[in-house]
LOBA-650367 format. One line per field, with one value per residue (C-alpha): residue in one letter; x, y, z. Coordinates in nm, 3 decimals. Example, Ala and Ser with C-alpha at 12.3 -4.5 7.8 and 13.67 -1.06 7.14 Angstrom:
type = A S
x = 1.230 1.367
y = -0.450 -0.106
z = 0.780 0.714
END
This chain:
type = W N L F S L N V E P T N A N T V L E I L E P V H S S L I Y V F D E Q F N L I R W D G D A G A W S D G I G N W M G T E G Y Y V K L S Q G S D L V V P G S T I I Q M P F D I P L T A G W N I I S F P T Q S E A G Q G V D A V F E D I M G S V E M I F N W N G S L Y L P G N D P F V M Y P G K A Y L V K V S S D A T L T L N E D M V M S S A P I I A E G Y T S R D R T G H F E P V W E G T P F T P M A F V L D A A Q W N Y L D I S P G D E V G I F D G S I C V G A Y T V P A E G F T P G A Q I A T S K D D G S G N G F T E G H T V K F R V W K E D V E T D I D A D I F V F T D V I S G N T V P Q V F T A L S G V N V E I G V Q P P S S P G S F S A N G N S N Y V S L S W S T P S V G N Y S V Y T E G S P S Q A I F Y R L S R E G T L L T E D Y Q S T S F T D S D L S N N T L Y D Y E L E S Y S V V G A A S S V F D D A L T L P G T P E F T E N V P D F N E I T L N W T D A D D T G G D G V I T Y W L E R Q W S A G E G S Y S S T L V S N Y D V Q S Y T D M N L L N S T G F N Y R V R A Y N S T G Y S N W S P Y I S E T T L V P T A F A D A A V I V S D T V L Q T Y V P P Q N L V T L F W D E L S T A E S Y R V Y E R N L L V V E D I T E V M F T D G L T E N G H P L Q T N T T Y R Y V V T G M N G S G E S T P S D L W V T M T L P E I A P P V P P D F T V D G G Q N Q N S L G W S A A I G P G D P V G G N A V Q Y N I Y R F D M S D Y D A D S I G S E D I I G S T S S L S Y T D S N L E D N T Y F C Y A V S G V N S E
x = -3.581 -3.927 -4.073 -4.356 -4.579 -4.903 -5.251 -5.378 -5.236 -5.121 -5.280 -5.024 -4.679 -4.528 -4.188 -4.142 -3.906 -4.228 -4.482 -4.218 -4.213 -4.390 -4.158 -3.832 -3.707 -3.653 -3.548 -3.232 -3.251 -3.489 -3.385 -3.600 -3.561 -3.248 -3.099 -3.118 -3.097 -3.286 -3.007 -2.951 -2.661 -2.503 -2.239 -2.550 -2.770 -3.065 -3.183 -3.012 -3.269 -3.183 -3.486 -3.782 -4.116 -4.326 -4.460 -4.758 -4.600 -4.311 -4.248 -3.958 -3.716 -3.723 -3.494 -3.604 -3.459 -3.774 -4.106 -4.396 -4.677 -4.676 -5.050 -5.073 -5.375 -5.600 -5.546 -5.767 -5.709 -5.521 -5.811 -5.819 -5.722 -5.412 -5.068 -4.695 -4.438 -4.185 -3.831 -3.599 -3.440 -3.495 -3.799 -3.943 -4.321 -4.623 -4.936 -5.194 -5.493 -5.763 -5.839 -5.666 -5.726 -5.455 -5.450 -5.245 -4.901 -4.981 -5.335 -5.156 -4.924 -5.128 -5.140 -4.735 -4.635 -4.415 -4.187 -4.167 -3.842 -3.856 -4.031 -3.970 -4.235 -4.140 -4.067 -3.809 -4.036 -3.940 -4.203 -4.121 -4.384 -4.576 -4.440 -4.679 -4.781 -4.796 -5.062 -4.943 -5.110 -5.148 -4.909 -4.646 -4.365 -4.219 -3.926 -3.988 -3.756 -3.881 -3.703 -3.825 -3.990 -4.362 -4.699 -4.841 -5.208 -5.366 -5.762 -5.984 -6.372 -6.397 -6.333 -6.238 -6.157 -5.792 -5.652 -5.318 -5.026 -4.829 -4.424 -4.343 -4.032 -4.121 -4.018 -3.958 -4.127 -3.802 -3.702 -3.612 -3.502 -3.120 -3.026 -3.096 -3.032 -2.857 -3.128 -3.475 -3.751 -3.754 -3.474 -3.235 -3.171 -3.237 -3.100 -3.354 -3.275 -3.528 -3.448 -3.518 -3.380 -3.238 -3.125 -2.971 -2.789 -2.984 -3.334 -3.528 -3.442 -3.719 -4.004 -3.811 -3.508 -3.377 -3.160 -2.926 -2.758 -2.404 -2.173 -1.888 -1.996 -2.311 -2.645 -2.791 -3.104 -3.287 -3.558 -3.738 -3.923 -4.266 -4.492 -4.568 -4.227 -4.018 -4.168 -3.942 -3.952 -3.943 -3.798 -3.480 -3.472 -3.124 -3.057 -2.738 -2.523 -2.653 -2.331 -2.415 -2.318 -2.673 -2.615 -2.392 -2.160 -2.188 -1.942 -1.879 -1.898 -2.256 -2.234 -2.518 -2.563 -2.839 -2.963 -3.079 -3.360 -3.329 -2.971 -2.925 -2.597 -2.552 -2.320 -2.194 -2.376 -2.272 -2.426 -2.452 -2.662 -2.670 -2.799 -2.971 -3.365 -3.423 -3.159 -3.132 -2.712 -2.488 -2.349 -2.056 -2.143 -2.157 -2.376 -2.567 -2.849 -3.152 -3.127 -3.217 -3.096 -3.251 -3.034 -2.988 -2.819 -2.699 -2.538 -2.354 -2.168 -1.841 -1.659 -1.369 -1.070 -0.772 -0.454 -0.480 -0.111 0.000 0.403 0.545 0.853 1.045 0.798 0.517 0.324 0.264 -0.078 -0.199 -0.468 -0.617 -0.932 -1.243 -1.302 -1.699 -1.870 -1.591 -1.713 -1.752 -1.986 -2.061 -2.126 -2.237 -2.061 -1.710 -1.678 -1.501 -1.412 -1.746 -1.562 -1.431 -1.216 -1.249 -0.975 -0.934 -0.660 -0.735 -1.085 -0.981 -1.069 -0.781 -0.967 -1.264 -1.409 -1.029 -0.980 -0.590 -0.511 -0.222 -0.197 0.110 0.043 0.251 0.414 0.362 0.592 0.891 0.856 0.457 0.160 -0.090 -0.427 -0.614 -0.974 -1.058 -1.365 -1.482 -1.798 -2.006 -2.342 -2.465 -2.343 -2.039 -1.880 -1.728 -1.426 -1.064 -0.796 -0.437 -0.170 0.179 0.472 0.680 1.082 1.301 1.388 1.777 1.965 2.174 2.491 2.543 2.816 3.121 3.386 3.718 4.042 4.399 4.272 3.896 3.600 3.260 3.012 2.663 2.358 1.977 1.659 1.516 1.267 0.869 1.011 0.709 0.740 0.526 0.812 1.127 1.453 1.768 2.073 2.393 2.695 2.992 3.348 3.519 3.911 4.216 4.595 4.840 4.710 4.424 4.088 3.846 3.513 3.381 3.042 3.070 2.727 2.400 2.074 2.211 1.952 2.151 2.249 2.585 2.902 3.275 3.504 3.801 4.169 4.228 4.589 4.647 4.624 4.469 4.132 3.816 3.449 3.172 2.753 2.445 2.120 1.839 1.621 1.238 1.062 0.975 1.334 1.637 1.646 1.915 2.245 2.363 2.619 2.951 3.109 3.450 3.675 4.024 4.187 4.406 4.762 5.003 5.260 5.430 5.713 5.969 6.073 5.848 5.954 6.153 6.020 6.353 6.263 6.060 6.002 5.730 5.688 5.412 5.380 5.218 5.122 4.937 4.873 4.970 5.095 5.336 5.495 5.771 5.846 6.162 6.217 6.475 6.453 6.263 6.510 6.218 5.975 5.856 5.711 5.522 5.222 5.140 4.848 4.766 4.536 4.539 4.378 4.581 4.686 4.883 5.020 5.283 5.548 5.888 6.116 6.180 6.005 5.662 5.542 5.181 4.958 5.031 4.729 4.722 4.746 4.382 4.482 4.528 4.668 4.549 4.770 4.887 4.753 4.859 4.942 5.008 5.169 5.286 5.427 5.390 5.597 5.461 5.546 5.412 5.318 5.128 5.205 5.430 5.315 5.274 5.573 5.582 5.352 5.550 5.372 5.444 5.255 5.188 5.335 5.081 4.886 5.083 5.093 4.852 5.020 5.047 4.702 4.706 4.579 4.644 4.522 4.484 4.326 4.304 4.030 3.925 4.041 4.046 4.217 4.056 4.213 4.122 4.291 4.182 4.142 4.471 4.401 4.632 4.706 4.420 4.333 4.459 4.774 4.496 4.647 4.352 4.331 4.022 4.141 4.362 4.595 4.623 4.956 5.008 5.330 5.432 5.684 5.945 6.015 5.874 6.157 6.061 6.310 6.090 5.745 5.571 5.209 5.248 5.221 4.829 4.582 4.306 4.168 3.880 3.753 3.671 3.892 3.871 3.950 3.865 4.118 3.959 4.009 4.325 4.557 4.475 4.762 4.975 5.143 5.082 5.243 5.002 5.057 4.828 4.910 4.657 4.620 4.498 4.239 4.506
y = -1.399 -1.238 -0.911 -1.012 -0.826 -0.950 -0.776 -0.967 -0.982 -1.305 -1.426 -1.715 -1.580 -1.235 -1.251 -1.278 -1.587 -1.736 -1.609 -1.797 -2.146 -2.333 -2.275 -2.286 -2.628 -2.375 -2.041 -1.919 -1.542 -1.278 -0.883 -0.606 -0.260 -0.169 -0.510 -0.662 -1.059 -1.370 -1.659 -2.055 -2.055 -2.379 -2.336 -2.304 -2.563 -2.296 -1.958 -1.629 -1.397 -1.027 -0.902 -0.995 -0.871 -0.854 -0.495 -0.429 -0.160 -0.306 -0.567 -0.843 -1.002 -1.361 -1.596 -1.978 -2.254 -2.369 -2.186 -2.297 -2.177 -1.991 -1.984 -1.753 -1.922 -1.802 -1.393 -1.110 -0.861 -0.533 -0.244 0.079 0.332 0.231 0.486 0.352 0.614 0.667 0.811 0.996 0.744 0.380 0.187 -0.143 -0.107 -0.337 -0.329 -0.481 -0.382 -0.696 -0.652 -0.916 -0.657 -0.420 -0.030 0.189 0.298 0.662 0.633 0.530 0.741 1.045 1.256 1.272 1.217 1.536 1.354 1.017 0.999 0.617 0.308 -0.074 -0.341 -0.722 -0.810 -0.469 -0.247 0.122 0.388 0.758 1.023 1.131 0.761 0.492 0.327 -0.071 -0.185 -0.298 -0.617 -0.730 -0.973 -0.819 -0.532 -0.231 -0.042 0.343 0.620 0.919 1.269 1.361 1.193 1.162 0.908 0.691 0.670 0.363 0.288 0.031 0.029 -0.330 -0.529 -0.914 -1.195 -1.334 -1.508 -1.706 -1.495 -1.683 -1.683 -1.858 -1.903 -1.646 -1.649 -1.287 -1.180 -1.069 -1.479 -1.536 -1.780 -1.687 -1.492 -1.645 -1.408 -1.577 -1.487 -1.615 -1.462 -1.128 -0.890 -0.853 -0.469 -0.420 -0.182 -0.074 -0.015 0.190 0.106 0.399 0.304 -0.068 -0.077 -0.332 -0.134 0.185 -0.007 -0.084 -0.446 -0.678 -0.898 -1.212 -1.023 -1.016 -0.782 -0.915 -0.692 -0.847 -0.816 -0.969 -1.296 -1.313 -1.227 -1.023 -0.885 -0.929 -0.821 -0.983 -0.754 -0.861 -0.943 -0.589 -0.447 -0.261 0.049 0.291 0.281 -0.100 -0.203 -0.459 -0.538 -0.662 -0.811 -0.754 -1.067 -1.136 -1.293 -1.651 -1.528 -1.462 -1.097 -0.764 -0.648 -0.282 -0.062 -0.325 -0.188 -0.267 -0.454 -0.486 -0.780 -0.862 -1.162 -1.099 -1.411 -1.405 -1.450 -1.641 -1.419 -1.313 -1.020 -0.711 -0.374 -0.042 0.205 0.556 0.730 0.626 0.899 0.882 0.875 1.117 1.386 1.324 1.338 1.099 0.875 0.608 0.269 0.092 -0.112 0.103 -0.108 0.057 0.275 0.378 0.479 0.562 0.370 0.396 0.079 -0.035 -0.270 -0.111 -0.247 -0.206 0.105 0.102 -0.010 0.244 0.303 0.082 0.018 -0.194 -0.186 -0.320 -0.587 -0.863 -1.061 -0.978 -0.687 -0.656 -0.499 -0.417 -0.218 -0.152 -0.255 -0.058 0.158 0.135 -0.240 -0.389 -0.642 -0.995 -1.245 -1.557 -1.906 -2.110 -1.798 -1.824 -1.508 -1.442 -1.142 -0.993 -0.849 -0.984 -0.879 -0.914 -0.818 -0.761 -0.737 -0.589 -0.678 -1.039 -1.161 -1.271 -1.343 -1.311 -1.407 -1.320 -1.181 -1.072 -0.722 -0.783 -1.021 -1.111 -1.109 -1.377 -1.444 -1.127 -0.966 -0.748 -0.356 -0.383 -0.164 -0.368 -0.212 -0.321 -0.287 -0.376 -0.444 -0.464 -0.636 -0.819 -1.031 -0.659 -0.482 -0.411 -0.058 0.132 -0.003 0.166 0.133 0.164 0.045 -0.065 -0.135 -0.400 -0.410 -0.469 -0.809 -0.893 -0.773 -1.037 -0.977 -1.074 -1.074 -0.851 -0.727 -0.695 -0.467 -0.384 -0.106 -0.129 -0.379 -0.298 -0.471 -0.572 -0.666 -0.712 -0.722 -1.019 -1.229 -1.103 -0.777 -0.526 -0.145 0.010 0.192 0.373 0.135 0.264 0.084 0.085 -0.052 -0.147 -0.258 -0.480 -0.551 -0.614 -0.479 -0.700 -0.726 -0.443 -0.482 -0.233 -0.139 0.184 0.263 0.330 0.488 0.531 0.666 0.491 0.462 0.257 -0.117 -0.098 0.053 0.073 0.095 0.249 0.347 0.025 -0.192 -0.477 -0.820 -0.763 -0.896 -0.690 -0.807 -0.655 -0.636 -0.460 -0.392 -0.214 0.072 0.194 0.426 0.148 0.077 -0.164 -0.526 -0.738 -0.743 -0.964 -1.214 -1.073 -1.191 -1.162 -0.993 -0.952 -0.656 -0.803 -0.897 -0.632 -0.794 -0.462 -0.495 -0.822 -0.668 -0.464 -0.146 -0.164 0.053 0.104 0.362 0.625 0.953 1.045 1.421 1.680 2.020 2.287 2.520 2.420 2.121 1.796 1.431 1.363 1.014 1.047 0.721 0.670 0.364 0.210 0.345 0.083 0.062 0.087 0.269 0.617 0.739 0.584 0.563 0.535 0.323 0.376 0.066 -0.060 0.245 0.476 0.814 0.987 0.915 1.049 1.061 1.146 1.092 0.822 0.938 1.094 1.280 1.185 1.371 1.749 1.933 2.016 1.646 1.595 1.263 1.429 1.165 1.112 1.109 0.737 0.559 0.290 0.312 0.060 0.140 0.032 0.171 0.092 0.151 0.275 0.307 0.291 -0.033 -0.030 -0.071 -0.294 -0.529 -0.408 -0.363 -0.532 -0.353 -0.105 -0.038 0.276 0.470 0.829 1.055 1.063 1.372 1.688 1.800 2.102 2.413 2.575 2.692 3.083 3.330 3.155 3.310 3.220 3.417 3.342 3.319 3.215 2.863 2.808 2.946 2.987 2.896 2.997 2.993 3.012 2.682 2.555 2.554 2.326 2.327 2.137 1.860 1.651 1.691 1.773 1.963 2.087 2.003 1.825 1.780 2.023 1.870 2.084 2.080 2.207 2.266 2.425 2.711 2.543 2.251 2.360 2.249 2.352 2.070 1.780 1.819 1.456 1.321 1.287 1.669 1.640 1.751 1.719 1.716 1.894 1.938 2.283 2.647 2.696 2.487 2.559 2.445 2.440 2.316 2.502 2.597 3.013 3.250 2.965 3.026 2.763 2.742 2.601 2.522 2.354 2.186 2.037 1.674 1.589 1.333 1.047
z = 2.571 2.691 2.786 3.027 3.271 3.468 3.437 3.754 4.133 4.212 4.530 4.626 4.522 4.647 4.447 4.082 4.184 4.322 4.033 3.784 3.958 3.727 3.476 3.702 3.464 3.206 3.377 3.275 3.392 3.521 3.493 3.577 3.474 3.732 3.605 3.915 3.816 3.945 3.851 3.948 4.201 4.109 4.405 4.645 4.449 4.499 4.283 4.382 4.387 4.330 4.273 4.524 4.510 4.211 4.113 3.919 3.742 3.625 3.356 3.338 3.114 3.108 2.954 2.908 2.757 2.584 2.529 2.820 2.957 3.259 3.436 3.771 3.979 4.180 4.116 4.085 3.806 3.864 3.866 3.622 3.638 3.701 3.767 3.642 3.738 3.481 3.572 3.320 3.112 3.055 3.200 3.149 3.210 3.261 3.027 3.305 3.098 3.003 2.647 2.416 2.138 2.287 2.273 2.014 2.172 2.052 2.259 2.556 2.604 2.437 2.812 2.860 2.495 2.526 2.787 2.517 2.349 2.182 2.313 2.227 2.216 2.305 1.921 1.934 1.708 1.765 1.835 1.778 1.860 1.579 1.363 1.318 1.586 1.711 1.948 2.326 2.469 2.811 2.948 2.753 2.883 2.715 2.746 2.759 2.741 2.870 2.854 3.256 3.527 3.443 3.551 3.285 3.402 3.200 3.160 2.925 2.940 2.946 3.250 3.201 3.432 3.479 3.200 3.145 3.071 2.798 2.827 2.488 2.241 2.050 1.701 1.525 1.233 1.068 1.066 0.711 0.460 0.421 0.687 1.040 1.372 1.641 1.875 1.922 2.100 2.237 2.162 2.455 2.515 2.144 1.900 1.630 1.255 1.061 0.666 0.465 0.161 0.026 -0.327 -0.558 -0.873 -0.776 -0.769 -0.467 -0.328 -0.492 -0.310 -0.140 -0.112 0.218 0.412 0.713 0.985 1.124 1.411 1.240 1.098 1.333 1.221 1.486 1.256 0.951 0.734 0.439 0.154 0.164 -0.168 -0.197 -0.233 -0.014 0.196 0.363 0.701 0.732 1.080 1.149 1.540 1.651 1.963 2.236 2.341 2.672 2.766 2.560 2.218 2.088 1.988 1.906 2.115 2.149 2.035 1.741 1.370 1.234 0.874 0.643 0.388 0.099 -0.020 -0.388 -0.424 -0.824 -0.849 -0.501 -0.390 -0.043 -0.041 0.159 0.128 0.168 0.466 0.289 0.599 0.952 1.178 1.523 1.464 1.759 1.686 1.302 1.363 1.195 1.447 1.440 1.280 1.588 1.797 2.091 2.302 2.342 2.040 1.679 1.367 1.047 0.767 0.380 0.229 -0.119 -0.303 -0.610 -0.919 -0.916 -1.024 -1.305 -1.203 -1.145 -1.247 -1.521 -1.674 -1.944 -1.943 -2.247 -2.221 -2.420 -2.623 -2.306 -2.170 -1.793 -1.733 -1.349 -1.204 -0.871 -0.688 -0.778 -0.489 -0.509 -0.512 -0.360 -0.155 -0.038 -0.135 0.126 0.010 0.353 0.517 0.377 0.184 -0.109 -0.357 -0.557 -0.827 -1.160 -1.473 -1.831 -1.995 -2.434 -2.622 -2.979 -2.912 -2.862 -2.500 -2.309 -1.994 -1.763 -1.443 -1.344 -0.984 -0.947 -1.019 -1.267 -1.581 -1.833 -2.179 -2.329 -2.661 -2.822 -3.106 -3.089 -3.108 -3.133 -2.999 -2.821 -2.709 -2.435 -2.262 -1.891 -1.738 -1.388 -1.305 -1.045 -0.979 -0.937 -1.269 -1.489 -1.521 -1.801 -1.926 -1.900 -2.172 -2.204 -2.465 -2.444 -2.709 -2.667 -2.648 -2.916 -2.970 -2.919 -3.260 -3.430 -3.590 -3.953 -4.173 -4.016 -4.259 -4.082 -4.254 -4.136 -3.898 -3.854 -3.867 -4.012 -3.821 -3.955 -3.783 -3.768 -3.581 -3.423 -3.582 -3.544 -3.495 -3.559 -3.660 -3.412 -3.261 -3.392 -3.311 -3.239 -3.091 -2.890 -2.961 -2.727 -2.784 -2.508 -2.564 -2.393 -2.411 -2.208 -1.864 -1.935 -2.005 -2.150 -2.305 -2.457 -2.593 -2.988 -3.057 -2.891 -3.025 -3.340 -3.648 -3.865 -3.864 -3.976 -3.817 -3.907 -3.604 -3.714 -3.612 -3.485 -3.420 -3.662 -3.589 -3.278 -3.121 -3.072 -2.894 -2.974 -2.834 -2.977 -2.813 -2.949 -2.781 -2.854 -2.639 -2.403 -2.345 -2.378 -2.534 -2.409 -2.509 -2.794 -2.707 -2.756 -3.090 -3.176 -3.485 -3.571 -3.758 -4.074 -4.011 -4.261 -4.475 -4.556 -4.324 -4.232 -3.912 -3.643 -3.412 -3.091 -2.835 -2.599 -2.315 -2.210 -1.955 -1.754 -1.599 -1.515 -1.635 -1.407 -1.694 -1.882 -1.637 -1.810 -1.759 -2.008 -2.113 -2.426 -2.589 -2.771 -3.030 -3.241 -3.611 -3.867 -4.150 -4.416 -4.236 -4.371 -4.070 -3.774 -3.582 -3.211 -3.022 -2.664 -2.568 -2.920 -3.011 -3.239 -3.076 -3.353 -3.701 -3.954 -3.709 -3.860 -3.538 -3.342 -3.064 -2.927 -2.638 -2.539 -2.311 -2.480 -2.466 -2.830 -2.883 -2.803 -2.583 -2.227 -1.979 -1.595 -1.280 -1.138 -1.410 -1.628 -2.013 -2.285 -2.600 -2.926 -3.207 -3.598 -3.897 -4.213 -4.565 -4.900 -4.918 -4.552 -4.185 -4.009 -3.728 -3.378 -3.129 -2.831 -2.573 -2.354 -2.047 -1.828 -1.570 -1.506 -1.181 -0.877 -0.826 -0.742 -0.398 -0.328 -0.256 0.069 0.206 0.175 0.416 0.714 1.030 1.401 1.680 2.032 2.255 2.588 2.622 2.236 1.918 1.601 1.285 0.948 0.572 0.186 -0.027 -0.142 -0.536 -0.735 -1.128 -1.182 -1.468 -1.523 -1.241 -1.033 -0.690 -0.521 -0.160 -0.041 0.368 0.561 0.840 1.170 1.334 1.699 1.869 2.200 2.162 2.386 2.176 1.786 1.523 1.184 1.017 1.266 1.163 1.162 1.189 1.559 1.560 1.392 1.609 1.381 1.001 0.829 0.515 0.589 0.541 0.942 1.242 1.619 1.899 2.199 2.606 2.573 2.904 2.977 2.865 2.677 2.359 2.055 1.721 1.450 1.063 0.808 0.507 0.232 0.121 -0.218 -0.340 -0.366
END
């Protein structure tokens, strides 16, 4: 693109298209300030001219496929003084003076400076009233924004003859060695960025460093720090896409990158300030054609990782953290992005990994029950953050059973910690028993939070196998369970015979509530007393009769409703215990039915009847009897029969203490009943 105007009056051409005839072979587009267009119409095979006659007060956007000299022959110069009318808003004006030395923009606009908001030159440089001026040259055109209509009067003392106007493929002063903007020549409807600060690790960027402005992955503007160093106020011009992919798209997000020459790194930059050059107000960080913004950018070292957490496990520690909130940039190699932040992780002062880019790490092959200290540091090519710290205690290892000692009615269990177990945490133990009685299988926790490595499981049936497993616990958590080990109580030889259970009775009492099983057995001739076992565990001993009632409150062995119980009886004398009787299996009675719900009432209403009652409370545990649900019955008075109430009379069920029977015929009598239903 070129912004051009004429300082001569062509004598052999009237239209802009005719003036540009010498460069038609490379001409692509022409725009005037109203964005009227000249273009080649391929379908018609001719130029489409939307501009028409040339106007000496106007400048024009001209896009060429290649640079070329435009000579306007047989022309006369434009006479001074020369008035250019400006309308409020944007104007593309000519500058038809003759002096190649040009004039300062502030001097040119001095008389109407009160109306001037901003001026762009052909190079995309921005002038704001009161700021450093640029030089205006003949043959160029300028984008001028005024707040109200005004007339610009041009004057110059020197009169020059006609001169050729150059329309060339311009190479911007912002072209650099690393960042290459996608556009060439004059920026098309530019956006200017006034760079007030540009820092690397809180210091100004250095000579040879570069700043690139990007729309996505497209570089649309660039700046190189000169040899004398960065000076606040440096301008970067960007060019709008004209439809050929050669610039920014309005509304797209502005992105900055920095090329750091001494470390040869292309990296994202933060935008700290983004304000309108006229109002000073913060504006959205998006591209807007024909505007200017003051910006401050910087590339910072990463902040410390957040949420650093070390969690002990079985022989390993899991470490995790969150990405630093500051300095989380991409770096670019031949345009391809990669993460800028690296991590350095140490344990007890020993480096585990560096140049690491994940946010989790597993430290393996560690000792059991050992406390480990960790240090994590984030860093990038910019700098490093302060380290963060955490520690973790590994889980205890799985305990191992050693020599266990079985006896007639007990088993002493012994275990030890796993190999390679440290002493940093307090270890306690959890011991479980698993066993069978007939077709029933059972398990029970014998001890938890137990700090001794030996335990005697007592009151066991002789001649019977039991299985055990153990696990360890510290403040981090539990180890795995050990495999089950099997131990069998010893077989007694004091009796030649065993007791024989012959019958039982099963009943319930309400006051107190009890489920009861009474066992009867034949007398064992040499027995002085008897023991009763349930599920192969001792319930009672020193029984002198040949019967026993289990489930009595005073015995401390309550029985549940509707439950299978498995009993064994043994005889006792001064020589010891007999072998077990055959297993006797019985079942307790179901939960008792709830009582009749008390305080039952029925209140008539419009097309409905409202029912209410109080809770049906049974005797309580372990026989139950509390209602958990209520069935509602309804009968027509004409066919009610108290002796033939069935499930077909149920109209609803509820767990509450009220019920509304709706949508009834008016002035009709109904009979209702309510019953409680227990949990079984």
